[in-house]
N, C-alpha and C positions, 0 to 999 in steps of 0.2 A: 628718293624713292625710285627703285629700279623699274625698268620696263617690264621685267618678269613679274614683279609684284603687282603692277598695275594691270597686267594681263590676267593674273590670277583673280583679282577682284572683279574685273570687267566680265570675265566668263561666268563667275559665280552669280553676279547680279543679273546678267542677261538670261542665264538659264532659269533662274528663279522667276524672273519677270514674265517669261513665256509659259509659266505653269509647270516647269519641271520639278518633280519632288525634291525637297531640300537635300535629302541624302544623295541623290544622283547629281545635283548641282555641285555639291562639294567634291564628289569624285571627279566630275568632268573638269572642274576648275583645277584640282590638284594634278590631274593627268596632263592638262594643257600646260601647266607650269613646268612639269617634268620634261615634256617634249620640247618646250621653248628653250629650256636651259641645257638641253642635250643629255639629260639623265635617262636611265632606263625606265620606261613607263611601267614596267612590271614591278618597280619599287612601290607603286601605289598599293598593290595587293599585299606586299610584305609589310608595309607600315601599318595598314589597317588590321591585318591578322595578328601581328605582334602586339599591337596596342590592345586588342581585345583579349588575347590570351594572357597577357602579362598583368591584367587588371582584375585581381581577385575580387575586389569590391563590387565589380559589375555583376557577379553571380546573384547579388541580392535583387537585381532588377526583375528578371523573369519570375523569381519567387514571389515578390510583392504583386506582380501582375496576376499571377495564378491565384494568390490568396484573395485579391479583390474580386476576380471573376467568380470564385467560389462563394464569397460572401454575398454577391449580387444574385445568386441563384436561390430559387425556392422561397421559403418563408422567413429566412434570416432577416432580410431587410424589412419585412413586414413587422416582425417583432420589435426591431429597433424603432420603427416609425411609431408603433403603439406606445412605446416607452416615452419617446419625445413628445407625443401628443398629450400624454398624461402629465408631463412636467411643465410644458409651456403653452399648451393648446388653449388654456383659459384666458390668455392675454388677448387684447384686441389685435386683430390681424394674426390670430394664433397660428394658422397654417404657415404663414411666412416665417414666424419665429421657429416653428417646427422644422422648416426647411433649413434654417441656419444651424440649429442644434443637431439635426440629423447629419449634416455635413461635418460638423465638429466631431461627432462620434465616429462616423464612417471614415474620416480622415485618419483615424488611428488604426485602420485596417488596410487601406488601399495604397496610400502614398502617391495617388494620381488624381489630378483635378478632372481629367476626362472620364476616368472610371467612376468618380463621384457623380458627375453630371449625367453620364449615360446610364447609371444604375439607379440609385436611390433618388436622384434628381428627377429623372423622367417619371417615376412613379408619383412623386410629389406634384409635378406639374399637372398630371391628370387629375389628382385629387383636388388641387386648388382651383382648377378651371371648371370642375363639375358643377353644373347648376348656375354658372355665371357669377360665382361668388368673388372671383378675382379675374382680372383681365388676363388673357394669355400673355401679353407683353410683359406685365408685371411679374407673373409667375415664372416666366422664362428668365427675366432679368435677375430676380433674387436667387434663382437656382444657379445661374452662371456666377454671380458674385460670391455666393456661399461656397461654391466648388473651389474657389481659389484658396480656401483654407486647407484643402486636402493635402497639398505638398508642404505645408508649413508645420502642422502637427505631425510628429513622427508616427510611422515611417514615411520617408520622403524620397521618391526617386530623383527629383532634381537636386536634392542635397547630396545624394550618392554621386551624381554626375559632377557636382561642384567639388566634392572631396577628391574625385578622380583627377581633376586638373590642378587642384590647389595643394593637395597633400594634407588638408585639414582633417581632423578626427571626425569620422562619421558620427560616433557616439555623442560628442560634444555639440555637433551641428544639430543632431536630433533634439538634444536637451534645449539648445538655444531657440528652437522653434516653438516650444510649448507655450510660453507666456505670450509671444507675438500672435500665435494662433488664437488664443482665447481673447486677446485684445482686439483682433480683427473681427471676431464673432460678436463681441460686445458693441463695436462700432457699427456693424451692420444692423444689429438689433435696435440700436438707437435710431437709425434712419427708418427702419420699419415702423417703430413706435410713432415717429413724427408723421409718416405717410398714412398710417392706419388711423390716426386721429383726424387728419384732414379729410380723408376719403370715407371715413366711417366704415372701416372694414369690419366683417362679422367676428363675433366671439364664438369659439367652438363650445360645444356642450361639455360641461365640467365632468371630469371623471371622479366618481365617488372614491373617497379615501380608502374604503374597504377593498377596492379593486386594485389599489396601487401595489400592494405586496405581490399579488399574482402577476401583474404586468412586469414588475421589476424582475421577478424570479425567471419568467420566460425569456427576458432579454439578457439576463445576467451572464450566461455562458458566452454570448457574443460580445458583451461589454468587456469581458475579461481578456480578449485578444490583445488589445494594446497594452494592458497591464503585464501580461506574460512576455510580450515582446520587449518592453522597456525594462522590466524586471530582470530579464536574462542579460541584457546588455550592461545595465548599470550595476547589477549584482556581481558582475565579473564572470558569470557562468558561460556566456557566449559572446562571439563577435557579432557585429551587425549582420554579416552574411549568414552566420549560423542561426541567428535569431529569425531571419527571414525564412529559412527553411522550417523552423519550428512553427512560425506563424502560418505558413502554407499547410503544414501537416495538421495543425490544430483546426484551421478553417475546414479542411477536408473531413476531419473526424466529426465536427459539429454538423456539417451538411449531410453526411452519409449516415452516421450512426445516431447522433443525439436528436437533431431536429427531423431527420429523415426527409429533408427538403430536396434531396438530390439523388437521382438514380444513376446507375452505372452508364446508361446510355447518354444521360445528360453530361456525365463527366467527360465523355469523349469530345463533345462539343466545346466544353470549357478548355480542354487541352489544346484543341485546334485553334480556338480564339487566342489563347495565351501564347501559343507558338507564333501565330501571325503577328501579334503585338510585339513580342520579343524580337522577332526578325526585323520588324520595322525600326525598333530602337537600335538594334545592332548595326543596321545599315547606316543610320544617322550618325552613330558614334564612330563607326569605321570611316565614313566620309570625313568626319571632323578630324580624325587622326591624320588623314592624308592632307587635308587643308592646312592643319596646324604644322605639319612637317614643312610645308612650303613657307609658311609664315616664319617659323623658327629659323629656317635656312637663310631667309632674308634679314634676320636679326631685327624684325620689326618691334618686338616687345622691348628689347634693349634700347633701341633708338627712341621709342616712345618714353621710356623711363628717363633717359638722359635729357630729353626735351622738357619733360615736366619738372625734373629736378632743377633745371635752369630757371624755371619761372618762380621758384620759391613759393609754391602753392601750399597752403595749410591742409592738414588732413581733413578738416571739416569741409572746407571749400571743395576739395577734391571729391569727397563723398557726395556732396550735393550735386556737383557737376556731373559725375558719373551716373547718378540716379536720374537726372533730367535726360541725359543722353539715352539711357536704357529705356526710360518711359517712352521716348520718341521712337526709338528703334523697335520697341515692343509692339508698336502699331503695325509693323510690317513683317517681323520675323517671329518664328516660334521660339519657345523657351529653350529647347535643347540646343538650337543653333546659337543662341546668345550665350548659354552657359559653356558650350564647348569651343566656341570660336572667339567671342568677344572677351570673355573673362580671362583667358590666358594672355591676351594682349596687355591687360592692365595689372595683372598680378605682380610683376616686378616693381611697379610703382607703389602698389599697396604695401608690399614688404618694405620698400625703401622709406615710405612715410610712417612705418610702424603701426599701420592700421591692423587691428585684430582680425585674423582670418575668419574666426567663427562669426563675429559681429558682421563683417563684410559679407560673408556667405549667406547668412540668414536674410540680411537686408536685400541682397541681390536676388535671392529666390523669391522673396515677397514682391520685389519689383517686376520680375518676369511673369509672376502669376497675375499681377494687375494687367500686364500686357495681353493676357489671354482673354480679357473682356473689353479691351480698348479698341474701338472702331479705328480704321476700317477692317483690320485683319481679324482680331478677336476670335481666336480658334474656338473657344468655348461657345461663342455665339453661333458659329457655323455648325458645331456639333449638335447643339440643341435644336437649331433650325432643321437639320437633317433628320433628327429623331422625332420631332413633333410637328414640323411644317408650320410653326409659328413664324410669321414674316420677320425678317431681320429688322425692318424699319420699326416695327412695334417694340422689339427688344432694345434697339438702340435708343429709342425715345425714353424708355424707362430706366436705362442703365446708369445715367449720369449721376444721380445722387449717390448710388453705391460706389461708383468709380471715384467720386470726389472724396467720400469718407475714407476709402481705402488708401488713397494718396495721402490724405492727412495723417492716417495711422502710420504710413511708411515714413513720413517726415518726422513724426515723434520717435520712431525707432532709430532713425539716423541721429537725432539730437540727443537722445537718452539711451546710450548703449547698454545700460543696466537692464533695460527691458529684455534684451537678448541674452546678456551675459550673467544675469543674477543666478539663474538655475544651474548653468554649467559650473559656476564657481562653488555652488553648494556641494558639488560632486567632485571637487578637487581641481577644476580647471584653473590654470595659472596665467592665462592670457590677459 
């Protein structure tokens, strides 16, 4: 391992440790490497810009961000919540179940765990804690845990990023996330059922059957967004990027014309917020391109693949080992950093061991989503804390059962690849 590579890692870790934003930490580390090796530091800008401009699939990211922000506006989320309450509100601990089902539905619109938690999740926390029916810590914990489903059910921004570094099909990755997403939701609902029985959580007022058609009709246009998105991709009519533009346009039509939940003045705010979020993601990705240039120059992935091949490790043991490493690293780093920096390091070994790239991608995305609720870093915990001021210690105390069941679900996905690959194979995937 060269001195230049050690310097690269040391600068990155030191910058991150003192609170430097991850995007800038990557840039600083990459520029430090270029300077140390005598290369033109202007190469950092060239590598970042070329990487962004050459990645057509990245166009889907700002479109999904915009669609999520539009769907969070006005009464669209309210109509979806009313539908979820009618479906599962009658169960004991009904609002906790509603929280999970709402995340499951909203995940088909946003592709982002943070968008889920900050939008419909924040509304649900306010409803759950009203009148002291649920403790703030529990409401926040189930909101954070259910938000992890967001990037598993398509569309998924993390899967787009994984496709960027791996070359795997975005369409098949999206399909591969459908069954795991429902599996995670069922696992979380099982934990809620156990906790609700032990704590005697309240049962919500039953919705009369005669009201169900009206509630469903009011929510139906919003529920059709993921259907249109996936239908376009798997019907062969659109690419994932084109489908993202259709999703953004459809969400805008719903908010402005159909539901009339958004005014033009509000649209300006949404555009500003979407631009800020897109710029943040672009900086992180650009910094990753610079960092990965240094890593590739040092031939770290090839050296790692050669070392692992010499150990005669089996694909299953490799998968289990990588998942343990990612779960531990996920306590400290954000999902984008792990997908754009750590995944490229191990992809040569994944290919050498003939591990399916779609299975590996979905498993890794699930893994890094679990990292979003894992103390001490737990980005989702910090997001909810910032939005609601619920103390972190209260959330951490309640998060462990949900964290445990999600790790168990991840283990099942590793051991039973068909959970991920069954649906893609129904659509012609040959992996």
